[in-house]
C-alpha positions as CSV (number, residue, x, y, z in Angstrom):
1,M,102.7,96.2,86.9
2,E,102.7,99.7,88.4
3,I,101.2,98.8,90.9
4,K,103.4,95.8,91.9
5,F,106.5,98.8,91.7
6,I,103.7,101.4,93.9
7,F,103.5,98.5,96.2
8,I,106.6,97.3,96.5
9,N,108.6,100.5,97.1
10,L,105.5,101.3,100.1
11,L,106.5,97.6,101.2
12,F,110.4,98.8,100.9
13,F,110.8,100.1,104.8
14,Y,108.7,97.3,105.8
15,I,110.7,94.3,104.3
16,S,114.5,95.7,104.4
17,F,114.0,96.1,108.2
18,S,112.8,92.7,108.3
19,Q,114.6,90.4,105.4
20,T,117.6,88.8,105.9
21,N,119.8,87.4,103.2
22,E,118.6,84.2,103.2
23,K,114.4,85.3,104.5
24,I,111.7,85.4,101.9
25,T,109.0,87.2,102.5
26,T,105.4,86.2,99.9
27,I,103.2,89.3,99.7
28,E,99.8,88.8,98.6
29,T,97.3,91.4,98.2
30,V,93.1,90.6,98.6
31,E,90.7,93.2,97.3
32,V,87.3,92.3,99.3
33,L,84.1,92.4,96.8
34,N,80.8,92.9,97.4
35,N,80.8,96.0,100.4
36,N,81.9,92.3,102.5
37,R,85.0,93.3,104.3
38,E,82.8,92.0,107.7
39,E,83.6,88.4,106.1
40,A,87.0,89.4,104.7
41,I,88.2,90.1,108.4
42,Y,86.7,87.7,109.4
43,Y,88.0,84.6,107.3
44,F,91.7,85.9,107.2
45,Q,91.5,85.6,111.2
46,N,90.3,82.9,111.7
47,N,91.7,80.5,109.1
48,W,95.0,82.3,107.5
49,K,95.8,84.1,111.1
50,S,95.8,80.9,112.4
51,L,97.1,78.1,110.1
52,R,100.3,80.8,110.3
53,E,99.9,80.9,114.3
54,K,100.4,76.9,114.2
55,A,102.7,77.1,111.4
56,V,105.3,79.8,113.7
57,E,104.5,77.0,117.0
58,R,105.6,74.3,114.4
59,G,109.0,76.1,112.6
60,Y,107.2,76.4,109.3
61,I,108.2,79.6,108.1
62,H,109.8,83.0,110.1
63,S,106.1,85.3,110.9
64,Y,103.1,86.8,109.3
65,A,101.7,90.1,109.0
66,I,97.7,91.0,108.2
67,M,97.5,95.1,107.0
68,E,94.4,96.7,106.0
69,S,94.3,99.6,103.6
70,T,92.6,102.2,101.9
71,Y,91.2,101.1,98.5
72,S,91.9,103.2,96.3
73,D,93.0,103.5,92.0
74,K,97.0,103.3,92.3
75,T,95.9,100.4,95.8
76,P,93.2,98.4,93.9
77,F,93.3,96.0,97.3
78,H,91.8,95.9,101.2
79,I,94.1,93.7,102.9
80,T,97.6,92.4,102.4
81,L,99.1,89.7,103.8
82,L,102.5,88.7,104.6
83,T,104.1,85.2,105.2
84,T,108.0,85.3,106.2
85,Y,110.4,82.0,106.1
86,T,113.7,82.0,107.7
87,N,115.3,80.3,104.1
88,E,114.7,79.3,100.4
89,E,114.1,75.4,102.5
90,Q,111.2,76.8,104.3
91,H,109.9,78.8,101.1
92,K,109.9,75.6,98.9
93,N,108.8,73.3,101.6
94,R,105.1,75.9,102.5
95,E,102.6,74.2,99.9
96,A,103.3,70.7,102.0
97,H,103.3,72.3,105.6
98,F,99.9,74.0,105.2
99,A,98.9,71.5,103.4
100,E,99.2,69.4,106.8
101,L,97.9,72.0,108.8
102,I,94.7,72.8,107.0
103,K,94.2,69.0,106.8
104,E,94.4,69.0,110.5
105,S,92.4,71.8,110.9
106,D,88.6,71.7,112.0
107,G,87.8,73.1,108.3
108,L,87.1,76.0,106.8
109,K,85.4,79.2,108.8
110,L,83.1,81.5,107.4
111,L,80.9,84.7,108.9
112,N,78.0,83.6,106.9
113,E,77.5,80.8,104.5
114,K,79.3,82.9,101.9
115,K,82.3,81.1,99.4
116,P,85.3,82.7,100.2
117,T,85.6,83.9,96.0
118,E,82.4,85.4,97.0
119,F,83.9,88.0,98.9
120,R,87.8,88.1,98.2
121,K,89.7,87.8,94.5
122,S,94.0,88.6,95.5
123,V,94.9,91.4,93.3
124,F,98.5,90.1,93.3
125,S,100.9,87.7,94.9
126,I,105.1,88.3,94.7
127,D,107.9,86.7,96.4
128,A,109.4,89.9,97.6
129,A,113.2,89.0,98.2
130,K,113.1,87.3,94.9
131,H,112.3,90.9,94.1
132,L,114.6,92.5,95.9
133,K,118.1,91.0,96.1
């Protein structure tokens, strides 16, 4: 719980300027496993980011960001993923919209033949607007 509190405080500045009353930002932190940084970055750039680019084009999301960070005991993650939805409707339909985009994509793109569970682990995910209101 302390990690969530620290992380939310660090991102409060970012979110407070990007949030309006209706926007919802989902924050997910990811730990890179077994020194597979290159694999993880490739995965997120070619899968997570490309899906969000298409989602912005179609009006499924408002915006997104991917950030690298330094791993520590207080912040046990390497990557932060942010997806901002314009309103509750977009947020509610996110799974259906991303399922549609995934179905249309050319499949999962990997740098090597490693499965995502071999090189990345979600530390936590939170819908920031719901916690900051």
